[in-house]
C-alpha positions in Angstrom: -2.2 15.2 25.1 0.4 13.1 23.3 3.8 14.7 22.7 5.8 14.8 19.5 8.6 12.3 19.3 8.5 9.7 16.5 12.2 9.3 15.8 14.2 8.1 12.9 14.4 4.4 13.8 10.7 4.2 14.6 9.8 6.1 11.4 12.0 3.7 9.3 10.2 0.7 10.6 6.8 2.5 10.2 7.5 3.2 6.5 9.2 -0.2 5.9 6.4 -2.1 7.6 3.8 -0.4 5.4 5.7 -1.0 2.1 7.9 -4.1 2.6 5.3 -6.8 2.8 6.6 -10.4 2.5 3.2 -11.4 1.2 4.0 -9.7 -2.2 7.0 -11.9 -2.8 5.1 -14.8 -4.5 3.3 -12.5 -6.9 6.6 -10.7 -7.8 8.3 -14.1 -8.2 5.9 -14.9 -11.1 8.1 -12.7 -13.3 10.6 -15.5 -13.5 13.5 -14.6 -15.8 12.3 -11.0 -16.4 12.1 -10.3 -12.7 15.3 -8.2 -12.7 14.2 -6.1 -15.7 10.7 -5.2 -14.4 12.0 -4.7 -10.9 14.6 -2.1 -12.1 11.9 -0.4 -14.3 9.4 -0.2 -11.4 12.1 1.2 -9.0 13.2 3.9 -11.5 9.8 4.9 -12.8 7.8 4.4 -9.6 9.4 3.8 -6.2 12.4 6.3 -6.4 10.3 9.2 -7.8 7.6 8.7 -5.1 10.3 8.7 -2.4 12.1 11.7 -3.8 9.0 13.8 -4.2 7.5 12.8 -0.9 10.8 13.7 0.9 11.0 17.0 -0.9 7.5 18.1 -0.2 7.6 16.9 3.4 10.8 18.9 4.0 9.3 22.0 2.5 6.1 21.9 4.5 6.8 19.9 7.7 3.8 21.4 9.6 1.2 19.7 7.4 2.2 16.4 5.8 0.4 14.1 3.3 -1.0 14.1 -0.1 -4.1 16.1 0.8 -1.9 19.0 2.0 0.3 19.0 -1.1 -2.5 18.7 -3.6 -4.5 21.4 -1.8 -1.6 23.8 -2.1 -1.5 23.2 -5.8 -5.1 22.9 -6.9 -7.4 23.6 -4.0 -9.7 21.7 -1.7 -11.8 19.7 -4.2 -8.9 18.1 -6.1 -7.2 17.5 -2.8 -10.2 15.6 -1.5 -10.2 13.5 -4.7 -6.6 12.6 -4.0 -7.2 11.6 -0.4 -10.4 9.7 -1.4 -8.4 7.6 -3.9 -5.9 6.9 -1.1 -8.6 5.9 1.3 -10.7 3.9 -1.1 -7.6 2.0 -2.2 -7.0 1.0 1.4 -10.6 -0.1 1.9 -10.4 -2.4 -1.2 -6.9 -3.6 -0.3 -7.7 -4.6 3.3 -9.7 -7.7 2.4 -6.7 -9.0 0.4 -4.2 -8.6 3.2 -6.6 -10.0 5.7 -7.2 -13.0 3.5 -3.4 -13.5 3.4 -3.2 -13.4 7.2 -6.1 -15.8 7.4 -4.7 -18.2 4.8 -1.3 -18.2 6.4 -2.7 -18.7 9.9 -4.3 -22.0 8.5 -0.8 -23.5 8.5 -0.8 -23.4 12.3 -3.9 -25.6 12.3 -4.5 -27.4 9.1 -3.1 -26.2 5.7 -6.3 -27.3 3.9 -8.2 -24.5 5.7 -6.2 -22.0 3.5 -8.7 -22.7 0.7 -11.8 -22.8 2.9 -13.8 -19.6 2.2 -15.7 -19.7 5.5 -12.6 -20.1 7.6 -10.9 -17.3 5.7 -13.9 -14.9 6.2 -14.2 -15.8 9.9 -10.6 -15.0 10.6 -10.7 -11.9 8.4 -13.6 -10.4 10.4 -11.9 -11.1 13.7 -8.7 -9.4 12.5 -10.7 -6.4 11.2 -12.2 -5.8 14.6 -8.8 -6.3 16.4 -6.9 -3.9 14.1 -9.5 -1.2 14.4 -9.3 -1.4 18.2 -5.5 -1.1 18.1 -5.6 1.9 15.8 -8.2 3.6 18.1 -5.4 3.8 20.7 -3.6 6.5 18.8 -0.6 6.9 16.5 2.1 6.5 19.2 0.8 3.1 20.3 0.2 1.9 16.7 3.6 3.1 15.6 5.4 1.2 18.3 3.5 -2.0 17.6 4.0 -1.6 13.8 7.8 -1.1 14.2 8.2 -4.1 16.5 6.1 -6.2 14.1 8.2 -5.1 11.1 11.4 -6.3 12.8 10.0 -9.6 14.0 7.7 -10.5 11.1 9.1 -8.8 8.0 12.9 -8.3 8.3 13.8 -11.6 10.0 11.6 -13.9 7.7 12.8 -12.1 4.5 16.5 -12.4 5.5 15.8 -16.1 6.5 14.3 -17.0 3.2 17.2 -15.3 1.4 19.7 -17.3 3.5 17.8 -20.5 2.7 18.0 -19.7 -0.9 21.7 -19.2 -0.8 22.1 -22.5 1.0 19.9 -24.1 -1.7 22.2 -22.7 -4.5 25.4 -23.7 -2.7 24.2 -27.2 -2.1 23.5 -27.7 -5.8 19.8 -28.4 -5.5 17.7 -28.2 -8.6 16.7 -24.7 -9.8 13.5 -23.7 -11.6 15.0 -20.5 -12.9 18.1 -20.1 -15.1 19.1 -16.5 -15.8 20.4 -15.8 -19.2 20.8 -12.5 -21.0 18.3 -13.5 -23.7 15.7 -14.3 -21.0 16.2 -11.2 -18.7 14.6 -8.9 -21.3 10.9 -9.9 -21.6 8.9 -10.5 -24.7 7.0 -7.2 -24.8 4.4 -8.6 -27.2 3.1 -10.9 -24.5 0.5 -9.2 -22.2 1.4 -11.7 -19.4 4.8 -10.1 -19.1 3.2 -6.7 -18.4 0.4 -7.9 -16.2 2.7 -9.0 -13.6 4.1 -5.5 -13.4 1.0 -4.8 -11.2 2.5 -7.1 -8.6 5.7 -5.1 -8.2 3.9 -1.7 -8.3 1.7 -3.0 -5.5 4.8 -3.9 -3.5 5.9 -0.3 -3.7 2.6 1.4 -2.8 2.5 3.5 0.4 5.9 5.1 0.4 4.4 8.5 1.3 1.9 7.2 3.9 4.0 8.2 7.0 3.9 11.8 5.9 0.5 12.3 7.5 2.2 11.8 10.8 4.9 14.4 10.2 3.6 16.7 13.0 4.4 13.8 15.3 7.9 13.3 14.0 11.0 14.6 15.9 12.8 17.2 13.7 10.7 16.4 10.6 12.7 18.3 8.0 15.8 16.2 8.8 14.2 13.0 10.1 11.7 12.2 7.3 14.0 12.3 4.2 16.7 10.3 6.1 14.2 7.7 7.2 12.6 7.5 3.8 16.0 7.0 2.0 16.9 4.1 4.4 13.5 2.6 4.0 13.7 2.6 0.2 17.0 0.8 0.2 15.7 -1.8 2.6 12.5 -2.3 0.5 14.3 -2.6 -2.8 16.9 -5.1 -1.5 14.6 -7.4 0.4 11.8 -7.6 -2.2 14.1 -8.3 -5.1 16.3 -11.0 -3.4 13.3 -12.5 -1.6 11.3 -12.8 -4.9 14.3 -14.1 -6.7 14.8 -16.8 -4.1 11.2 -18.0 -4.6 11.6 -18.0 -8.4 14.7 -20.1 -8.1 13.1 -22.8 -6.0 9.4 -23.1 -7.0 7.8 -23.7 -10.4 5.4 -21.0 -11.6 2.4 -23.3 -11.1 3.4 -23.9 -7.5 3.3 -20.2 -6.6 0.0 -19.2 -5.0 -1.0 -15.6 -4.3 -2.8 -16.1 -1.0 -0.7 -18.9 0.6 2.4 -18.7 -1.6 4.8 -17.5 1.0 3.7 -20.2 3.5 4.1 -22.8 0.8 7.6 -21.5 0.0 8.8 -21.8 3.6 7.1 -25.2 3.9 8.9 -26.4 0.8 12.3 -25.0 1.9 12.1 -26.4 5.5 11.0 -29.9 4.3 13.9 -30.0 1.9 16.3 -29.1 4.8 14.5 -31.4 7.3 13.6 -28.4 9.4 9.8 -29.0 9.4 9.6 -28.2 13.1 10.4 -24.6 12.4 7.4 -24.0 10.2 5.0 -23.0 13.0 7.5 -20.4 14.3 8.1 -19.0 10.8 4.3 -18.8 10.1 3.7 -17.0 13.4 6.4 -14.5 12.5 4.8 -13.9 9.1 1.5 -13.2 10.7 3.1 -10.7 13.1 4.8 -8.9 10.2 1.7 -8.6 8.1 -0.3 -7.6 11.2 2.1 -4.7 11.8 2.0 -3.6 8.2 -1.8 -3.3 8.2 -1.7 -1.0 11.2 -0.1 1.8 9.2 -2.4 1.2 6.3 -5.5 1.5 8.4 -4.7 4.7 10.4 -2.7 6.8 7.9 -5.4 7.3 5.2 -8.1 8.0 7.8 -6.0 10.7 9.3 -5.6 12.2 5.8 -9.3 12.0 5.3 -9.8 13.7 8.6 -8.2 16.8 7.1 -10.9 16.8 4.4 -13.7 16.7 7.0 -12.5 20.0 8.3 -13.3 21.6 4.9 -16.9 20.3 4.9 -16.7 17.4 2.4 -18.0 14.9 5.0 -20.5 15.4 7.8 -19.2 16.6 11.2 -19.9 13.1 12.5 -16.7 11.9 10.9 -14.6 14.6 12.5 -14.9 13.0 15.9 -11.6 11.9 17.5 -11.1 10.1 20.8 -8.8 11.0 23.7 -5.9 9.4 21.8 -6.5 11.6 18.7 -7.7 8.7 16.6 -10.5 9.5 14.1 -12.8 7.0 15.7 -15.9 7.3 13.5 -13.8 7.1 10.3 -12.2 3.9 11.7 -15.5 2.3 12.5 -16.9 3.2 9.0 -13.8 1.7 7.4 -14.2 -1.4 9.4 -17.8 -1.8 8.3 -17.1 -1.5 4.6 -14.1 -3.9 5.0 -16.5 -6.4 6.3 -18.8 -6.0 3.3 -16.0 -6.3 0.8 -14.7 -9.4 2.6 -17.9 -11.2 1.7 -16.8 -11.1 -2.0 -14.7 -14.2 -1.2 -18.0 -16.1 -1.0 -19.2 -14.9 -4.5 -16.2 -15.2 -6.8 -15.3 -18.8 -8.0 -11.7 -18.9 -6.7 -9.8 -17.3 -3.9 -6.9 -16.4 -6.2 -9.4 -14.6 -8.6 -10.9 -12.5 -5.7 -7.4 -11.7 -4.4 -6.1 -10.6 -7.8 -9.2 -8.5 -8.7 -9.1 -6.6 -5.4 -5.4 -6.2 -5.6 -5.5 -4.9 -9.2 -8.4 -2.5 -8.4 -6.8 -1.1 -5.3 -3.5 -0.6 -7.1 -4.9 1.3 -10.0 -6.9 3.6 -7.7 -3.7 4.3 -5.7 -1.8 5.0 -8.9 -4.4 7.6 -9.9 -3.7 9.3 -6.6 0.0 9.3 -7.4 -0.8 11.0 -10.7 -2.4 13.8 -8.8 0.6 14.0 -6.4 3.1 14.2 -9.2 1.1 16.8 -11.1 0.7 18.8 -7.9 4.4 18.6 -7.3 5.1 20.0 -10.8 2.7 22.9 -10.1 4.5 23.6 -6.8 8.0 23.7 -8.5 8.5 27.5 -7.9 7.5 27.3 -4.3 9.6 24.2 -3.6 12.8 25.8 -4.8 12.3 29.1 -2.9 11.6 27.4 0.5 14.7 26.6 2.6 14.5 22.9 3.6 16.7 20.1 4.8 16.3 18.0 1.6 16.5 18.9 -2.1 16.6 16.6 -5.1 20.0 16.7 -6.8 19.9 18.7 -10.1 17.9 21.6 -8.8 14.6 22.5 -10.6 15.4 20.2 -13.6 16.2 17.2 -11.3 12.9 17.8 -9.4 10.8 18.1 -12.5 12.5 15.1 -14.1 11.6 13.0 -11.0 8.0 14.1 -11.4 7.9 13.2 -15.1 9.5 9.8 -14.4 6.8 9.1 -11.8 4.0 10.1 -14.3 5.5 7.8 -16.9 5.5 4.9 -14.4 1.9 5.6 -13.4 0.8 5.7 -17.0 2.3 2.3 -17.7 0.8 0.8 -14.5 -2.7 2.2 -15.3 -2.7 0.7 -18.8 -1.6 -2.8 -17.8 -4.1 -2.9 -15.0 -6.9 -3.4 -17.5 -5.4 -6.7 -18.9 -6.8 -10.0 -17.5 -4.2 -12.6 -16.4 -4.7 -15.9 -18.3 -5.0 -17.9 -15.1 -7.6 -15.7 -13.4 -11.3 -16.8 -13.7 -13.7 -14.1 -12.5 -16.8 -16.3 -13.1 -18.5 -14.3 -15.9 -18.4 -13.8 -19.7 -18.3 -10.1 -19.3 -14.9 -8.8 -20.5 -12.4 -8.2 -17.7 -11.7 -4.6 -18.8 -15.4 -3.8 -18.7 -15.8 -5.1 -15.1 -12.6 -3.5 -14.0 -13.4 -0.1 -15.6 -16.9 -0.2 -14.1 -15.5 -1.0 -10.7 -13.1 1.9 -10.8 -15.9 4.3 -11.8 -18.0 2.9 -9.0 -15.3 3.5 -6.4 -14.6 7.0 -7.6 -18.2 8.2 -8.2 -19.0 8.9 -4.4 -16.7 11.9 -4.7 -19.6 13.7 -6.7 -21.9 13.2 -3.7 -19.3 14.7 -1.3 -18.8 17.7 -3.6 -22.6 18.2 -3.7 -22.7 17.8 0.1 -20.1 20.5 0.6 -21.8 22.9 -1.8 -25.2 22.5 -0.1 -23.8 22.9 3.4 -21.8 26.0 2.4 -25.0 27.5 0.8 -26.9 26.8 4.0 -24.2 28.4 6.1 -24.1 31.4 3.8 -27.9 31.8 3.9 -27.9 31.6 7.7 -25.2 34.2 7.9 -27.1 36.5 5.6 -30.3 36.1 7.7 -28.4 36.9 10.9 -26.9 40.0 9.3 -30.4 41.2 8.2 -31.8 40.6 11.6 -29.0 42.7 13.2 -29.5 45.5 10.8 
């Protein structure tokens, strides 16, 4: 039996490692001059409300953390299962994109041309899929320690390093690709390209609430979780903004790739400063950081889904846990579907197109989950402000509700822009992007109807069996 004891510093790196992915910097850097505007908007309408509401709800109900628990309190089991399904299916769709990033970046340790070789990418992705599943099967305490260590080595250090290189670049008077002026900071709202890139920043902020499913494993959760979350949000906002700004200053827009962009950035920097020999070390650190970030994303949603199994939405087969407390059959199922989705890289014309389509789809599904979370939080207003807890949003009831409404506004904007197709993304068909995208979202959500039906049938069978037993007794 594992004991409770995830402390503040471990939780900070667990949260930061899940959110603060250096792989998102190139996509965020595509904003160019309007980076500052969209970053501030995303932080105010998305990241900060999610952090505030997650901290509040976790402090009020420290015994059962996570979106499933909160939505269930507000709207019951069925809507709660929809919320956790959206969180899990997002992870399932997102995993091939982050695995492709790992595979593409690892190519720079061998031959950079392999970064665009689909068969190389898929081979490495499948290997990593198996390895990550095995690590998560060892339980939350093992995976949390590995994730925290990886966050320090492979996320914090490289991001600080790239910012330092950027400062040296500025001081030494090297040419800049970005010149900030007041007229350019505010974007041209009539251009859809300005809004499309908003998806990249929103994607960078997903997962703030993920660690709440581990709240029963946290030391003094009412105090520890809000504190760790606040520190994590500050770290995430600072590193993502200055890291992306550095890339935008140094690289032209057409040089920024989505899959191998961060490796290209370091390669460009180090060549300019005659430090080419450091590239393999930096690449290895990037791989370690992303590897640690994936660990949290694999285990957290499956633990949330495990709560739904207890209410009969999935067969008992998925309720199985191993001696480490890991939902082993859910992990295996997730690994299988990740393998199937990874094969998409063989079907779509370009790697960038596959990467963007999967990223966009997973982001919108996750944003839908946040809509349910914020609406549930509004429904729980009375309970929240009558439960003594270690954390309350400033402003009392009005401050709490205002944070919920800000979050809902941010989610609405993100959902709308998700249906716009970027000009440089070719999905290899004449079918309109919004039709394909909308169909994909419906396809990903539709299995929920089967699980509702499954629960209804199994409950009816149990009720019938109980009635038959009662009749035989009497």
